[in-house]
PDB file of N, CA, C and O in Angstrom:
ATOM      1  N   MET A   1     -15.519  42.721 -33.900  1.00  0.00           N
ATOM      2  CA  MET A   1     -16.583  42.736 -33.488  1.00  0.00           C
ATOM      3  C   MET A   1     -18.317  42.080 -33.655  1.00  0.00           C
ATOM      4  O   MET A   1     -19.316  41.741 -33.022  1.00  0.00           O
ATOM      5  N   ILE A   2     -17.749  42.222 -34.967  1.00  0.00           N
ATOM      6  CA  ILE A   2     -19.200  41.163 -36.021  1.00  0.00           C
ATOM      7  C   ILE A   2     -19.064  39.915 -36.318  1.00  0.00           C
ATOM      8  O   ILE A   2     -19.936  39.351 -36.978  1.00  0.00           O
ATOM      9  N   SER A   3     -18.043  39.314 -35.923  1.00  0.00           N
ATOM     10  CA  SER A   3     -17.974  37.612 -35.657  1.00  0.00           C
ATOM     11  C   SER A   3     -18.270  37.462 -34.240  1.00  0.00           C
ATOM     12  O   SER A   3     -18.339  36.284 -33.888  1.00  0.00           O
ATOM     13  N   LEU A   4     -18.468  38.346 -33.312  1.00  0.00           N
ATOM     14  CA  LEU A   4     -19.143  38.770 -31.903  1.00  0.00           C
ATOM     15  C   LEU A   4     -20.235  38.049 -31.918  1.00  0.00           C
ATOM     16  O   LEU A   4     -20.564  36.896 -31.639  1.00  0.00           O
ATOM     17  N   GLN A   5     -20.892  39.366 -32.456  1.00  0.00           N
ATOM     18  CA  GLN A   5     -22.281  39.452 -32.953  1.00  0.00           C
ATOM     19  C   GLN A   5     -23.293  38.122 -33.729  1.00  0.00           C
ATOM     20  O   GLN A   5     -24.500  37.923 -33.860  1.00  0.00           O
ATOM     21  N   LYS A   6     -21.920  37.340 -34.156  1.00  0.00           N
ATOM     22  CA  LYS A   6     -22.984  36.806 -35.129  1.00  0.00           C
ATOM     23  C   LYS A   6     -22.922  35.127 -34.355  1.00  0.00           C
ATOM     24  O   LYS A   6     -23.689  34.200 -34.615  1.00  0.00           O
ATOM     25  N   ASN A   7     -22.008  35.115 -33.566  1.00  0.00           N
ATOM     26  CA  ASN A   7     -21.664  33.732 -32.545  1.00  0.00           C
ATOM     27  C   ASN A   7     -22.627  33.999 -31.508  1.00  0.00           C
ATOM     28  O   ASN A   7     -23.046  32.987 -30.947  1.00  0.00           O
ATOM     29  N   SER A   8     -23.044  35.004 -31.144  1.00  0.00           N
ATOM     30  CA  SER A   8     -24.236  35.098 -30.140  1.00  0.00           C
ATOM     31  C   SER A   8     -25.469  34.992 -30.749  1.00  0.00           C
ATOM     32  O   SER A   8     -26.213  34.194 -30.179  1.00  0.00           O
ATOM     33  N   ALA A   9     -26.078  35.719 -32.043  1.00  0.00           N
ATOM     34  CA  ALA A   9     -27.049  35.803 -32.412  1.00  0.00           C
ATOM     35  C   ALA A   9     -26.955  34.328 -32.401  1.00  0.00           C
ATOM     36  O   ALA A   9     -27.342  33.742 -31.390  1.00  0.00           O
ATOM     37  N   LEU A  10     -26.372  33.488 -33.648  1.00  0.00           N
ATOM     38  CA  LEU A  10     -26.867  31.859 -32.929  1.00  0.00           C
ATOM     39  C   LEU A  10     -26.905  31.349 -32.207  1.00  0.00           C
ATOM     40  O   LEU A  10     -27.813  30.519 -32.160  1.00  0.00           O
ATOM     41  N   ALA A  11     -25.900  31.452 -31.028  1.00  0.00           N
ATOM     42  CA  ALA A  11     -26.251  30.429 -29.571  1.00  0.00           C
ATOM     43  C   ALA A  11     -27.772  31.261 -29.556  1.00  0.00           C
ATOM     44  O   ALA A  11     -28.646  30.556 -29.052  1.00  0.00           O
ATOM     45  N   GLY A  12     -28.130  32.260 -29.889  1.00  0.00           N
ATOM     46  CA  GLY A  12     -29.509  32.343 -28.899  1.00  0.00           C
ATOM     47  C   GLY A  12     -30.155  32.659 -29.699  1.00  0.00           C
ATOM     48  O   GLY A  12     -30.647  33.785 -29.619  1.00  0.00           O
ATOM     49  N   ALA A  13     -30.471  31.765 -30.910  1.00  0.00           N
ATOM     50  CA  ALA A  13     -31.775  31.235 -31.878  1.00  0.00           C
ATOM     51  C   ALA A  13     -31.388  29.776 -31.622  1.00  0.00           C
ATOM     52  O   ALA A  13     -32.305  28.964 -31.747  1.00  0.00           O
ATOM     53  N   VAL A  14     -29.969  29.231 -31.224  1.00  0.00           N
ATOM     54  CA  VAL A  14     -30.394  27.871 -31.005  1.00  0.00           C
ATOM     55  C   VAL A  14     -30.822  27.624 -29.996  1.00  0.00           C
ATOM     56  O   VAL A  14     -31.700  26.774 -30.145  1.00  0.00           O
ATOM     57  N   THR A  15     -30.673  27.953 -28.776  1.00  0.00           N
ATOM     58  CA  THR A  15     -31.235  28.357 -27.558  1.00  0.00           C
ATOM     59  C   THR A  15     -32.550  28.796 -27.494  1.00  0.00           C
ATOM     60  O   THR A  15     -33.324  28.307 -26.670  1.00  0.00           O
ATOM     61  N   GLY A  16     -33.017  29.990 -28.563  1.00  0.00           N
ATOM     62  CA  GLY A  16     -34.452  29.886 -28.019  1.00  0.00           C
ATOM     63  C   GLY A  16     -35.517  28.532 -28.648  1.00  0.00           C
ATOM     64  O   GLY A  16     -36.413  27.920 -28.066  1.00  0.00           O
ATOM     65  N   ALA A  17     -34.960  28.387 -30.120  1.00  0.00           N
ATOM     66  CA  ALA A  17     -35.103  26.973 -30.328  1.00  0.00           C
ATOM     67  C   ALA A  17     -35.717  26.059 -29.856  1.00  0.00           C
ATOM     68  O   ALA A  17     -36.873  25.818 -30.203  1.00  0.00           O
ATOM     69  N   ALA A  18     -34.944  25.224 -28.792  1.00  0.00           N
ATOM     70  CA  ALA A  18     -33.863  24.668 -27.911  1.00  0.00           C
ATOM     71  C   ALA A  18     -35.604  24.457 -27.423  1.00  0.00           C
ATOM     72  O   ALA A  18     -36.390  23.510 -27.391  1.00  0.00           O
ATOM     73  N   LEU A  19     -35.647  25.865 -27.099  1.00  0.00           N
ATOM     74  CA  LEU A  19     -36.751  26.111 -25.402  1.00  0.00           C
ATOM     75  C   LEU A  19     -37.967  26.511 -25.898  1.00  0.00           C
ATOM     76  O   LEU A  19     -38.854  27.008 -25.204  1.00  0.00           O
ATOM     77  N   ALA A  20     -38.041  26.290 -27.190  1.00  0.00           N
ATOM     78  CA  ALA A  20     -40.031  26.271 -27.659  1.00  0.00           C
ATOM     79  C   ALA A  20     -40.082  24.632 -28.202  1.00  0.00           C
ATOM     80  O   ALA A  20     -41.172  24.086 -28.375  1.00  0.00           O
ATOM     81  N   LEU A  21     -38.804  23.923 -28.446  1.00  0.00           N
ATOM     82  CA  LEU A  21     -39.059  22.675 -28.515  1.00  0.00           C
ATOM     83  C   LEU A  21     -39.668  21.176 -27.385  1.00  0.00           C
ATOM     84  O   LEU A  21     -40.014  20.018 -27.617  1.00  0.00           O
ATOM     85  N   THR A  22     -39.531  22.034 -26.140  1.00  0.00           N
ATOM     86  CA  THR A  22     -39.050  21.278 -24.741  1.00  0.00           C
ATOM     87  C   THR A  22     -40.651  21.546 -24.556  1.00  0.00           C
ATOM     88  O   THR A  22     -41.358  20.664 -24.068  1.00  0.00           O
ATOM     89  N   SER A  23     -41.325  23.115 -25.069  1.00  0.00           N
ATOM     90  CA  SER A  23     -42.342  23.601 -24.904  1.00  0.00           C
ATOM     91  C   SER A  23     -43.762  22.692 -24.717  1.00  0.00           C
ATOM     92  O   SER A  23     -43.295  21.593 -25.017  1.00  0.00           O
ATOM     93  N   ASP A  24     -44.838  22.494 -24.490  1.00  0.00           N
ATOM     94  CA  ASP A  24     -46.536  21.798 -24.789  1.00  0.00           C
ATOM     95  C   ASP A  24     -46.597  22.485 -26.032  1.00  0.00           C
ATOM     96  O   ASP A  24     -46.540  23.715 -26.060  1.00  0.00           O
ATOM     97  N   GLY A  25     -46.708  21.806 -27.051  1.00  0.00           N
ATOM     98  CA  GLY A  25     -47.714  21.946 -28.367  1.00  0.00           C
ATOM     99  C   GLY A  25     -47.013  23.205 -28.937  1.00  0.00           C
ATOM    100  O   GLY A  25     -47.410  24.370 -28.921  1.00  0.00           O
ATOM    101  N   HIS A  26     -46.433  22.940 -29.194  1.00  0.00           N
ATOM    102  CA  HIS A  26     -45.131  23.538 -30.287  1.00  0.00           C
ATOM    103  C   HIS A  26     -45.345  23.719 -31.676  1.00  0.00           C
ATOM    104  O   HIS A  26     -45.167  22.701 -32.346  1.00  0.00           O
ATOM    105  N   SER A  27     -45.776  25.043 -32.466  1.00  0.00           N
ATOM    106  CA  SER A  27     -45.547  24.853 -33.900  1.00  0.00           C
ATOM    107  C   SER A  27     -45.113  25.440 -34.435  1.00  0.00           C
ATOM    108  O   SER A  27     -44.708  26.408 -33.792  1.00  0.00           O
ATOM    109  N   HIS A  28     -44.827  25.480 -35.729  1.00  0.00           N
ATOM    110  CA  HIS A  28     -43.403  25.976 -36.117  1.00  0.00           C
ATOM    111  C   HIS A  28     -43.194  27.072 -36.287  1.00  0.00           C
ATOM    112  O   HIS A  28     -42.026  27.463 -36.297  1.00  0.00           O
ATOM    113  N   GLU A  29     -44.555  28.194 -36.537  1.00  0.00           N
ATOM    114  CA  GLU A  29     -44.217  30.003 -35.933  1.00  0.00           C
ATOM    115  C   GLU A  29     -44.009  30.338 -34.767  1.00  0.00           C
ATOM    116  O   GLU A  29     -43.508  31.404 -34.411  1.00  0.00           O
ATOM    117  N   GLN A  30     -44.531  29.079 -33.784  1.00  0.00           N
ATOM    118  CA  GLN A  30     -43.530  29.371 -32.197  1.00  0.00           C
ATOM    119  C   GLN A  30     -42.471  29.293 -31.903  1.00  0.00           C
ATOM    120  O   GLN A  30     -41.931  29.987 -31.042  1.00  0.00           O
ATOM    121  N   ILE A  31     -41.800  28.180 -32.750  1.00  0.00           N
ATOM    122  CA  ILE A  31     -40.075  27.779 -32.674  1.00  0.00           C
ATOM    123  C   ILE A  31     -39.241  28.681 -33.725  1.00  0.00           C
ATOM    124  O   ILE A  31     -38.019  28.549 -33.788  1.00  0.00           O
ATOM    125  N   VAL A  32     -39.987  29.680 -34.620  1.00  0.00           N
ATOM    126  CA  VAL A  32     -39.227  30.589 -35.543  1.00  0.00           C
ATOM    127  C   VAL A  32     -39.451  31.668 -34.731  1.00  0.00           C
ATOM    128  O   VAL A  32     -38.447  32.301 -34.403  1.00  0.00           O
ATOM    129  N   GLN A  33     -41.283  32.308 -34.028  1.00  0.00           N
ATOM    130  CA  GLN A  33     -40.665  33.462 -33.140  1.00  0.00           C
ATOM    131  C   GLN A  33     -39.712  33.587 -31.905  1.00  0.00           C
ATOM    132  O   GLN A  33     -38.951  34.517 -31.635  1.00  0.00           O
ATOM    133  N   CYS A  34     -40.021  31.997 -30.972  1.00  0.00           N
ATOM    134  CA  CYS A  34     -38.503  32.084 -30.072  1.00  0.00           C
ATOM    135  C   CYS A  34     -37.327  31.686 -30.700  1.00  0.00           C
ATOM    136  O   CYS A  34     -36.650  31.053 -29.889  1.00  0.00           O
ATOM    137  N   ALA A  35     -36.795  31.773 -31.759  1.00  0.00           N
ATOM    138  CA  ALA A  35     -35.003  31.768 -32.824  1.00  0.00           C
ATOM    139  C   ALA A  35     -35.169  33.181 -32.812  1.00  0.00           C
ATOM    140  O   ALA A  35     -34.263  33.779 -32.231  1.00  0.00           O
ATOM    141  N   ILE A  36     -35.835  33.691 -33.165  1.00  0.00           N
ATOM    142  CA  ILE A  36     -35.151  35.345 -33.215  1.00  0.00           C
ATOM    143  C   ILE A  36     -35.703  35.633 -32.821  1.00  0.00           C
ATOM    144  O   ILE A  36     -36.014  36.726 -33.295  1.00  0.00           O
ATOM    145  N   THR A  37     -36.500  35.268 -31.667  1.00  0.00           N
ATOM    146  CA  THR A  37     -36.347  36.400 -29.616  1.00  0.00           C
ATOM    147  C   THR A  37     -35.052  36.161 -28.855  1.00  0.00           C
ATOM    148  O   THR A  37     -34.352  36.744 -28.027  1.00  0.00           O
ATOM    149  N   GLY A  38     -35.077  34.945 -29.582  1.00  0.00           N
ATOM    150  CA  GLY A  38     -33.632  34.463 -28.638  1.00  0.00           C
ATOM    151  C   GLY A  38     -32.321  34.997 -29.775  1.00  0.00           C
ATOM    152  O   GLY A  38     -31.432  35.415 -29.035  1.00  0.00           O
ATOM    153  N   ALA A  39     -32.166  35.047 -30.275  1.00  0.00           N
ATOM    154  CA  ALA A  39     -31.228  36.156 -31.099  1.00  0.00           C
ATOM    155  C   ALA A  39     -31.416  36.968 -30.956  1.00  0.00           C
ATOM    156  O   ALA A  39     -30.371  37.200 -30.348  1.00  0.00           O
ATOM    157  N   ALA A  40     -31.986  38.015 -30.941  1.00  0.00           N
ATOM    158  CA  ALA A  40     -32.317  39.371 -30.096  1.00  0.00           C
ATOM    159  C   ALA A  40     -32.026  39.912 -29.201  1.00  0.00           C
ATOM    160  O   ALA A  40     -31.519  41.021 -29.033  1.00  0.00           O
ATOM    161  N   ILE A  41     -32.491  38.765 -28.225  1.00  0.00           N
ATOM    162  CA  ILE A  41     -31.879  39.262 -26.635  1.00  0.00           C
ATOM    163  C   ILE A  41     -30.086  39.172 -26.859  1.00  0.00           C
ATOM    164  O   ILE A  41     -29.203  40.019 -26.723  1.00  0.00           O
ATOM    165  N   SER A  42     -30.062  37.425 -27.344  1.00  0.00           N
ATOM    166  CA  SER A  42     -28.489  37.666 -26.972  1.00  0.00           C
ATOM    167  C   SER A  42     -27.620  38.660 -27.791  1.00  0.00           C
ATOM    168  O   SER A  42     -26.693  39.269 -27.256  1.00  0.00           O
ATOM    169  N   THR A  43     -27.999  38.835 -29.329  1.00  0.00           N
ATOM    170  CA  THR A  43     -27.253  40.695 -28.966  1.00  0.00           C
ATOM    171  C   THR A  43     -26.989  41.491 -28.182  1.00  0.00           C
ATOM    172  O   THR A  43     -26.041  41.824 -27.471  1.00  0.00           O
ATOM    173  N   ALA A  44     -28.557  41.934 -28.529  1.00  0.00           N
ATOM    174  CA  ALA A  44     -28.750  43.239 -27.367  1.00  0.00           C
ATOM    175  C   ALA A  44     -27.936  42.650 -26.171  1.00  0.00           C
ATOM    176  O   ALA A  44     -27.048  43.325 -25.649  1.00  0.00           O
ATOM    177  N   ALA A  45     -28.211  41.504 -25.776  1.00  0.00           N
ATOM    178  CA  ALA A  45     -27.025  41.547 -23.924  1.00  0.00           C
ATOM    179  C   ALA A  45     -25.104  41.743 -24.491  1.00  0.00           C
ATOM    180  O   ALA A  45     -24.179  42.286 -23.886  1.00  0.00           O
ATOM    181  N   ASN A  46     -25.118  41.071 -25.802  1.00  0.00           N
ATOM    182  CA  ASN A  46     -23.281  40.714 -25.964  1.00  0.00           C
ATOM    183  C   ASN A  46     -23.470  42.262 -26.440  1.00  0.00           C
ATOM    184  O   ASN A  46     -22.358  42.710 -26.162  1.00  0.00           O
ATOM    185  N   LEU A  47     -24.135  43.235 -26.933  1.00  0.00           N
ATOM    186  CA  LEU A  47     -24.101  44.576 -27.278  1.00  0.00           C
ATOM    187  C   LEU A  47     -23.828  45.610 -25.859  1.00  0.00           C
ATOM    188  O   LEU A  47     -22.960  46.482 -25.821  1.00  0.00           O
ATOM    189  N   LEU A  48     -24.645  45.328 -24.896  1.00  0.00           N
ATOM    190  CA  LEU A  48     -24.420  46.283 -23.998  1.00  0.00           C
ATOM    191  C   LEU A  48     -23.555  45.955 -22.994  1.00  0.00           C
ATOM    192  O   LEU A  48     -23.060  46.744 -22.189  1.00  0.00           O
ATOM    193  N   THR A  49     -23.317  44.335 -23.078  1.00  0.00           N
ATOM    194  CA  THR A  49     -22.297  44.609 -21.966  1.00  0.00           C
ATOM    195  C   THR A  49     -20.593  45.334 -22.783  1.00  0.00           C
ATOM    196  O   THR A  49     -19.546  45.432 -22.144  1.00  0.00           O
ATOM    197  N   GLY A  50     -20.738  45.693 -24.093  1.00  0.00           N
ATOM    198  CA  GLY A  50     -19.617  45.947 -24.792  1.00  0.00           C
ATOM    199  C   GLY A  50     -19.783  47.380 -24.400  1.00  0.00           C
ATOM    200  O   GLY A  50     -18.818  48.130 -24.545  1.00  0.00           O
ATOM    201  N   ILE A  51     -20.912  47.838 -23.916  1.00  0.00           N
ATOM    202  CA  ILE A  51     -21.160  50.080 -24.047  1.00  0.00           C
ATOM    203  C   ILE A  51     -20.876  49.508 -22.494  1.00  0.00           C
ATOM    204  O   ILE A  51     -19.659  49.654 -22.386  1.00  0.00           O
ATOM    205  N   PHE A  52     -21.314  48.993 -21.369  1.00  0.00           N
ATOM    206  CA  PHE A  52     -21.285  49.042 -20.123  1.00  0.00           C
ATOM    207  C   PHE A  52     -20.169  48.838 -19.306  1.00  0.00           C
ATOM    208  O   PHE A  52     -20.277  48.915 -18.082  1.00  0.00           O
TER     209      PHE A  52
END
């Protein structure tokens, strides 16, 4: 279960960073924030899928 959560967090972080890089006027802080947000959302979705 932990491995699945790590994979989910990594995939969310990569997706969030890629999304930030495609936006106009991206900064380092915006990329990091989007990566963290993507990882959090992906992990939460994975956990909720296991509960419901």
